[in-house]
Steps between C-alpha positions, in 0.01 A plus 500: 500500500612853419463762777273804433811720461675269254182449289455875480867557413491243218196677352700821481833336400449355155863394462398133557741227616871501449624187320553171663862372504557229254850360473819597679632854548758678713502821699722699734220489755187274513230623738240241600178679573335794328333681787611823672820349644619352166408805293661751740812287514515490119445873470765580766742278324441661158541847653834409659629295203296561177720242315391215720285234321219452757226236454187451704302173498153511647278191553179688413477869389707770677295615795262204515620407851518707812600812306150504350312372804601733778300791643708766333602684820856633482637504859839559656700312775473781743262316743747206492776721640538303834536172311751662262697645786512175699615303200734743323584780742392860504691637199384224266146515629485874427647445161244239409211704626610796292565279200149357525360854503716602205389190313140634485625830366729320247219286374277803454781680314564187285132486399504870401830461309376192307136602453367208706141587587488282812238721671761573770375748760734632769229564760660331802423225745273480813563248782203491727341341806150360442446388855639600840749209516679631189571840662866579515617222265744733325580752781835363594646467147376848405656648815831331417498627144425851635798481731717412201355776283373232253125495550254599229206410730261733674213415740156615388213604724199265467285741296779557248583129486139398434474776228808367318409130543135577430379254766401541860645161591847657533562622855857619481777499249816638343560637149811508283511687164767251388277240357307435181245279320546359158333274249708187547426356158572817308827554690635150424398516135661842474826368647487222247461742213796707621718194551426385143585848373838485686579182317411239759389173332179367656356148455156452643321158543853372571533344848825382647504126516846450647802708601836333429764660727797484272761772509285668236156396615251342263124585536299220331148574373244266345612571143849642545772634733686809588878482561570809718802668658278590798153385603250699712224311671207745531230239577384652833215282636594215265854475648416241766330278246797514266769491761399291812783647708287811536183336627576602855629848404149625420134414545248546224176669599227652294369849483145528373359797318173628361427801277171682438341631187591856410322745732701823489217723613426289804865489589525879475194540723657300783837671459716253306628742233861392465734198499578476871575144628331421822577198734410418855731364769365150557724202447314389185453845367220656300604736232324702234553760225311647212583485129504779241185365341309535824510149647573399860732208563509332845717211606600302802813294568554174688231270362634192320825336606697257277632174632877475436503851348386363166298697254139395520236510225280715720752780479404545137122488546216732607514573872310250720457793740311721257180522709689561823695778331177650366363500853816677629472758221148585604618528867762753391258675254138441575417773245639267225298197597314487172802534276563165314832312530663467161764237582686314766839334495777397732881449476785342680732705717826355620555610857840472655564467874616866505235638269784622271643366173847347466754465219809285447685254270324169473689250708810723465504448123681804360285523193147450643320761713149518640275726702156466650301514830333846457236393749207685334682827437668464160378763259746755631772279646536295183674805353756462781509131424609581153780704643620214719477246225661710226783589732554139590498398130749770412728411788500853637634598836230746607239560770282231355751213487641600841156511661416228749169466304712341224605205722199273457203421728514592864306245699287199415147383570430168665500187281187340371245388603549719811513821299179440312295372796641778714417770243136388489470491877659841526297645217171394664615632834577834335158511338331436831716751685444773247132433478469531875695831490272626221203432723665671800541175684812359676653216298571170667833447657596218263400698186708790617804278566471321163452833312843615632658219294354647178613852596849373581537331157493829324579777739790375714478824708231641722495838319450378143166519327292185481620218278222323309501716190467236232537639151424865561764636276 
């Protein structure tokens, strides 16, 4: 199934499919995966070394995976500051926060420069509390960023918060102007167009069947092969399926989304007049944003977990939570209760124990690099991922190759079946706990204790924002 975003993008992008690879070929660099990570890596490589022969192979069409399924919210790593500082130290944490903020500006500038109409709107991000238990979830991290002179966040009084979010469910919140929303499908197809124009060879409907780790690696496909000087694995959520050594490095969990029919007049009446991204502070977060054609998209993370971190068929189907999401949309916006739902979909998000991505050479092979683990926040950070991976490919000695984030995964989840059984038990406890909090009740002791395990899996520090974002951006 194609997501709503990707179907819409294909209707506007009449370029069709790139050819399938038949026969053998060679390249300086072969990138496996044609989503955001693969395309940004190719573009960074061609900018740095235009003479490089760069090839991308993609199992489907570029953007058909997570890059075309996410919520289109471009967020930074600022609320992950405590985790960054604990793992990498103050200086590197600040550098990465600032790099994540610059990434949004760079993507916007790139779209302007290359005439990519990705419907990108730099209208900021709201983190909110939708019940009393969520109050103060971001206070500590914002205070620390303020101390360091690195905070873009400001607290909003309740009336201003509710005006910007257009819903009275929000009780408290913080706003940052450093955030954006974008049409995910149009962005990825635009990146594909630019990459082709720069001379990148793209083969679609060309999955990798096997990677032979010779000195010059060989990427085998169903009808051919690519002999490459360097290989970049940009498979993201498919990495644990293709490379079992990563099955404990991430956990795959769905984020489920719905989108309404166009209703621009009604959105304007309730106050949703721009592209602000809004998300609450529960563990399995609700998030929403509008589109330029007057639709409202609402999503929720933390629904379907995959046994063994393998890609599931359900991740490419309509959301089984469509009706529950529609009920939640009506709770946020009772004024829109009669607006029909146009589509629902879900997608896999690969969550790492730290809630952050990681990059490295595959099993120390000098010619094979990889990067994934964006943990539901990839639209902006995949630009940074391209900087990490292109620097590793080129063998540079710079801030990206020296970063501790380029040393592979940090932490592992428990083995199966304990991980899967535990994830379901914890997910259900989180649901009960948050439902009780929404009703103003005190959650049970056991649900509160179990919910802390979910929070710890993605927010390692008390002051970080909540963790269960799914595929927001």
